[in-house]
N, C-alpha and C positions, 0 to 999 in steps of 0.2 A: 630142624627149624629153618634151615636155609631154603628148603623147597617151598616154604610158605612165606618167604621174604617179600615176594611181590604182593601177595594178598595183604600182608601187614603194612606194606607201603601204601597200598590203596586205602587201607583202614585209617592210616595216620592223617590222610587228607580230610577226614571227617571228625576231627577231634571234638568239635562242639556237640555234634549229635551223640558221639560216643560218651562224652561226659554226662549229658542229660540221661542217657540210658543207664549209666552206672549209678547215678543219683537215684533215679526212679526204682532201679532194681534193689538198691540198698534199702530204701524205704519200704519196699514190698517185703523184703526178708525180715526187717525189724518188726513191722506190724504183725507178721506171721508168728514170729518167735514170742512176742509179748502176748499174743492171743492165747498161746499154750501156757505161758508162764503165769497167767492170771488164774488158771483153773486149780492148780494145786493148793494155794492158800485158801481158796474158797471152800474146797472140799475139807481142808484141814480144820477150818474154824466152824463152818456151818453144820457139817454132818458128823463130826467126831466129838464135838463138845470140848475141844482142846482149850485149856486155860490160856489167859492172856500171857503171851511170851514176855519174858523179862530180858530186856536188851542189855547186853554187856557193854564194856568200854568200846569194843570194836565189833559191832554186829555185822554179820554178813548179809548179802542181798536177800537170801531166803528169809532170815529173821526180820529184816525190814519190811518185806512184802507181807509177811504174816501179821506183823504188828499193825500195818496200815489197814488190812482187811478186818482185823479184830476191832480196831477203833471205829470202822464203818458200821460193824454189827452193833457196837455199843450205842452209837448215835441213832441207828435205824432199827427197825424190826428185821429179823432174819429174812423174811420174805422180800422186804423192800431192798435189803442189802444184796440178796441174790439177783433181784431184778436189775439193780444198778450194775452189778458185775457182768451180767449177761449182756446188757446194753453196751457196755464198754467193749466186750469181746466182739459183739456184732459190728460195732463201729470200726474196730481195728481190722476185722475181716473185710469190711467194705473198702476201707482204705488200702488194704493189702491188694485186693483185686483191682482197685482203681489204678494203683501204680503198676500192677502187672500189665494192664491194658496199655498204659502209657509207654511202658518199656517196649512192648511188642509193636506199638504204633511207630516208635522210633526205629526199632531194629529192622523191621521188614523192608522199608525203603532203603535203609543203609546197606543191607545185604544184597538187595537187587541192584543197587548202584555199583557195588563192587563187581558183581557178575557182569553187568553191562560193560564196565571198563575192561574187564578181562576178555570178553568177546570182541570188543572193538580193537584192543591191542593185538589179539591173535589174528583177526582178519586183516588189519593193516600190515602186520608183519608178514603174513603169508603172501599177500599180493605184492609186497615189496621185494620178495626174494627173486633171484634171477631165474630165467627160464630153465636152466640146467637142473634146478631143484625139482621142478615139476616133471622133467624127463626121467628123473631117478626115483621119485616117490610115486606110490600108488595113489590115484586120486581119491579112491574110497577111503584110504587111511587118513588122508588130509581132512576129508569131510567128517570122518568119525571123530577126529580130535576137536574139530570146531563145533560138534553137536554132542555126541555121546560123552566125550570126556568133560566138556563144560557142564553137562547135566550131572555127571558123577561128582564133580567138584561142588555143585550146588547142593546135591542130596547128602553127600558124605562129609563135607567140610563146612560150607557156609551155613548149613542147617544146624550145625552144632556150635556155631559161634556164640550164640546167646547162652548155651549151656556152660561154656568155659568162662563166661563172665558172671552169670547169675549164680550158678550152683556152688562155686567156691565160697561166695558170701554166705549162702545158706549153711554150708558145712561148718565154716569158721564160727558163725554166730551160734549155731546149734551146739557145737562142741563147747564153746565158751559157757553157754548156759548149763550144759551138762557138768562141766568142771565145777561151777558154782554149786550145783545141787549135790554132786558126789564126785570128788576127785578120784577116789579109789576105783569106782566103776568106770569112769572115763579113761583112766590110765590103762585098765585092762582092755577096754574097747580099742584104744589106739594101737595096742600091740597086735590085735587080731586083724584089723582092716588092711594093713600092708600085705598080708598073706594073699587076700583076695586080689589085690592089685597086681601082685607078682604072677598069679595064675592067669589072669586075664591078659597080662602083657605077653605071656608065652603063646597064648592063642592068637593074639594080634599079629605076631611076626609072620605067620604063614599067610595071612590075608593079603599082604602086599604083593607077594609073588603071584598068587592066584588071580588077583585083580588085574595085574599087568597083562597076564595071559588073556583074560577076558576082553580087555580093551583092545589088544592087538587083533584078536579074532573078530571083534566087531568091525574094526577097520577093513579086514579082509572081506567080511560079509558085505559091507557097503560097496567095496570094489566089484564083487561078483554081481551085485544088483545093478550097479551102474553099467558094467560091461554088457550084461544080458539085455537090459532095456535099450541101451544105445545100439546094440547090434541085433535087435529082435528079428529083423528081416533075414539076416544070415542064420540066426538060430533056427528059425522056422524052415528056411530053405534047405538046410542040411539035416533036418530032423534032430536037432541037437538039444531039444527040450530036456530029455532024460539026463544027458551028460551035464548040462548046466544045473539041473536039479540036484544031481549027485554032488557036484562041487558045493552047492549051497547047503545041502543036508549035512555034509561032513563038517563044515564050519559050524553050522547051527547045533549039531550034536555036541561038539566040543564046548561051545558056549554054554549049552544046557548042563553038561557035567561040571564045568568050572564054576558056574554060578551056584549050583547046588552045593558044591564044596565050600564056596565062600559063605553061603547062607547058613550052612550047618555050623560053621565056626563063629560067625557073627552072632547068630541067635543064641549061642551058648552063653554069651556074656551076661544077659539079663537074668536068666534063671539061676546061673551060678552065683551071681552077686546076691540075689534075693535069698537063695537057700542058705548061703553063709551068714547072711544078716539074721535070718530066723534062728539059726543055731546060736548066734551071739545073743539074741534076745532071750533065748532059753537059758543060757548061762547067766545073763544079767538077772533074770528072774530068780534063779537059784541063789546067786550071790547077794542080790538085793534083799531077798527074803530073809537070809541069814542076818543081814544088817538090821532088818526090822525086829527080828527075834532078840537081837542084842541091844535094841533100843537106840541104835545109832542113826536111824532114819525112820520115816513113817511111810505108810502105804501110799498116801497121796503124793508124796514127793517121789516115790519110786515110780508111780504112774506118770508123773511129769517127766521124769528122766527117760522112761520108755517112749513117751510121746515125742520128746526131743530127738531121741534116737531114730524114730520113724521119720522125723524131719530130715535126717541125714541119709536114710536108705535110698529114697528116690533120687536125690542129687548124685549120690554115689553110683547108683545104677546108670543114671544119665551120663555121668562122666566115663564110666567103663564102656558103655555102648558107643559114646562119642569117640573114645580112643580107638575102638575097633573100626568104626566108620572112617576115621581119619587114616588108619592103616590101609583101608580099602581105597580111599580117595587119593592116597599118595601116588599110586600108580598113574592115575589120571592126570594129576598136576605135574608129574614128571614128564609125561608125554606132551603136555601143553608147553612146559618150560623148554623142552627140547627144540621146539620151533621158535619160541620167543627169544631164546638165547643163541639161535643159529646165526652164524656170521654171514652177512650179506656180502658176497664177493664183488658185486657191482656197487661200489660206494661212490658217493659224491664227495669231492674234496671240500674242505672249508673254504668259504668265499669263492665259489666257482664263477667262471666267466660267463656272462650272458652271450647268447648268439641269436640274433633276430633274423638273419638272412644267410643265404648260401651264395658266395660270390666267385669262388675259384675252382677248387677240385677236392675230391676225396682221394687220399693217398694211403695205400697199404704198403708198408716197408718191412720186408722180411718177417711177415706175420706167421706165428705158430700158434696153434690152439690144441689143447688136450682136454678130453673128458677123463678125468682121473689119470690112469696110466695109458689110456688109448689116445694115440695121436690122430687128430682129425685133419688139421691143416699144417702144411710143412713149407715154410719159406715163401709165402705168397707176396709177390711184388706186383702192385697194380695201381694205375692212375685212372681215375674216373673224372674227366673234366666236366665243368658245368655245361649243361645243355646237350650232352652226348647220351647215346643209348648204348649201354654195355650189356651183352648177353652172356650168361653163364650156362654152359652146356656140359654134359658128361653123364655117365651112368649113375644109377642110384648109389648113394653112399660115397660119392666123390667129394662131398664137402660143400656143395653149392649153397644149401640153406644155412649151414653154419657160417659161411663167409658173410652172407648178407645180414645175418643176425648180429654180427659184430658192429655194424654201422650204427644202429640205434642203441647199442650197448645192452642187448639182451644177454650177451656174454661179454667178458673182457678178454683181450688177447692174452695168451700165456706168455709170449715173448714177442718182440718186435714192436711196431707202433702203427697206429691208425690215426691219420690227421684229417681234419676238415678245415679248409682255408688256412692251412699251415699250422694249426694248433691241435695238439693231442685231444681226442674226444673226451678223455678222462678229466680234462680241465674245464669242460663246459658244464653248465647247469643242465642236469639230466632232463628236466621238463622242457627246457628250451630246445635241446637237441632233438628230442622226439617230436616236438611240434613241427620241425622242418621235414619230417619223413612221413610219407604215406605208404601203407602196406595193403596190397590186395593179394590174398593167398588163394591157393587152389581150392581149399575148403572154406567156403564163405561162412564166417562166424556171425550169427545173429542171436540176439537175446530175446527172451520171451516177453516182449514189450511191443509197442506200436511201431509201425514202419517209420513214423516221424521221429521217434526217440532213437531208433536204430541208426537213422541217417545222421542225427545230431550228436551221436555218441562222442563224448569227450570234447566237443567244440564249445558248446554253451553260447548263449546270446544270439543264435542265428534266428533271423526272421522267417516267417512262413514263405515269403517270396524267395528268399535265398535257398531254402530247402527245396522248393519246387523247381527252381532253376538248376540246382545240382541234379535233381532227379531227371530233368529233361536232358541234360548233357549225358547222363548215364543211360539214356533210353529206358527209363523206369517210370516216368510220369504217366505215360499212357496206360500201362496196366494197373498202376496204383489207383488212378481215378475211376477205373472200371469197377473196383471193389466197392461194395455197399458202404463201407465206413471210410473209404479213401485212405488218407494218411494215418488215420486213427485205427486202422486194422491191426489187430494183434497177429504176430507172425507165428505164434506157437513155440513150443520147445525147440530150440535150435533152428527155428525157421521152417518147421515141418509143414506149415500151412501154405507155403509158397513152393513153386517149382525151383529146380536147380538154377535155371537161368534168371529167374526173378530174384532169388537170393543173391546171386552174384552181382546183379545190377544194383541192388540196394547197397552192397559193400562198396561198389564203385562210386555211387552217389555220396556215400560217406567220405570217401577219399577226395572227391571233387569239392565237397563243402569245406573240408579241411584245407584244401588248396596248398599242398606242400610243394616246395621247390624240388625235393628229392622223392622219387617214387620207386618202390620195390614191388615188382610183379612176380608172383610165383605161378606161372602158367595158368592164368585164371580161366582159360577156356577148355582145358584138357578133359574135364569131366562132363562136358555139355553135349547135347545133341546138336545137329547141324544148324537148325533154325536159331536156337538159343545162342549158339556160338557166334553166329553172324551179328546178332544184336549186341552181345557182350563185347565182341572184338571191335565193333564200331565205336562203342562207348570207351573202350580202352585207348583206341587210336586218338580219340578226342582228348582224353585225360592226359596222354603222354605229350601233347603239344607243349613246347616251350618249357619242358621239365627235364631234369637229369634223371634218366631211367636205368635201373638195374633189373634186368629180366632174367629169371630162371626159366630156361626153355626146355620143355620136353618134346614139343612139336617143333622141330627145327625149321619148318617152313615159315613159322611166325617171326623168326629173327633174322631172316636173310638180309634185311636192310639195316641191321644194327651197325653202328659206327665201328664197334669192335666186338668180336666173338672170342670169348675166353673158354678154352677147353680144360676141364679139370679131370684128373684121374688120381684116385687114392690120395686126395688132399694136396696135390701139386698141380701147377699150371704146366700143361704139356704142349699146348698150342695156343696161338692167339693171332688175330688178324681179321680182315673182312671175309665175307662169305666166299668171294671169288678167290682171294688169296689162299684160304684154307682148302678149298676144293682143288686148287692147282697143286698143293703140296702132297696130295694123295696120302694124307695121314689119318689120324683117328677121327677127326671131324668128318671127313669124306665117308669113312666107313659107317659112321652113325647115320649120315644122310641117306646113304644107299640102303642101309638096313630098313629105314622107315619107308623109303620108296617102294620096297619090295613087300611091305606089309599091306 
């Protein structure tokens, strides 16, 4: 039950609608039961010629109903009495279906509202998790949890919600009517039904394990699809279509076998419960027939008892199928809960301090950072004064990107401290902190939206004139206005409708519009051709004016004028100084420069 606590919590927020659903369901069941209850005394009096029943001191409900029908027959002709009873049954049936519609009209929006909240909470939680989470998890698996697993919850759990509210009422009221008609037959029935429940429960246990496997494989499949489509140029260039198809086919075949196994167990529930129900009906007919022969009941009331029992069969089948479906959905809700309950290591303290401007310096003091057991940064000590340009250089894997990711708190330091203007960054309001920082990365990230909305991403409230001015500073306005739809041009998936240089200039315009005092540049020109590089570099030079800049440099020629160059190697600072100072030291920096000059 703990796994469904979140869904129950959502449900508790809709107490009013839920109460209306329960009332309408209750009325639906009652009218349904009374429709069947009216038939037996009618048959008893009209078609068997039974004498007027003599009521004792404590007549039961059956005797009372028979007496009422007999009185009706005495007052009216049998034909008219039959017509009145039929009219009552029809009215009760109409009312039953009316309240059935009302209950469904209430339940469907309620169920959809709960699923909407679950999707919202999962999305919000996912995007709030630190960057390290996305480095460790497969993107396809995350997408699968947000799509396939939610769909599984809808189909296997939420779709059965009304069953667990409606059908117990039907079972309780039907069994109550059966007890009134024949306590002996009802007692026998109640001894047999738990056997069916036990057998179905044994089948359901295996569904959870197989469902979990199926959901995990769906996540892997989404990952393969995403990787293949994202890297389609590489796949085609290396004739890797067959190998990618083989990866896809292996996962697809496993899903095929697992789902067949799940279906074979799930679908066994309904035939099994119906078969056992028919066996019970046969036994009831035999037992009830003997009671008729002994004069303890009549054929019409035995018919009413069996009709009531059939009222129980469908709800019982629904409950058994729902139980199996819930076992199947438990795997999906567990995978969703794994994300919703995941601890966010980058937390905002209660009552964080606001920060509206950057006035002094960024200070890293004895900073260490680990990915799990792997040490990435080791004892970093660095001061980045306001208005200065600091370049980080070193071989791949030296820890440059990890170091700059600590400043906007994409990660938190494992030990040591990181201060901005003399205060630990953990004490600042996270939104305020990140508003001070602009990032232009090597891989320009654009969303499948218009150029205008890509430039205004996260800023909000910018005027058209401000957007155009930012584009002009980024050397982007000219090529944007040449496009037929101008700023309303859609850039395509990940910006594929634009060239590399155009994409990068859009991201620079985004940073210009944000106007941050602190700028992080991850060698924004390294992947561009010569002409595009010139346009982008000019835009970057304009962007860097009067800002504190931290530049991750792969092309060392672009950072020779930095105020300080910091050389990292295996997570440690091994050299630092100006370009001239480091060249004179004849150390690692000089070797890196000379290697690039030879290339």
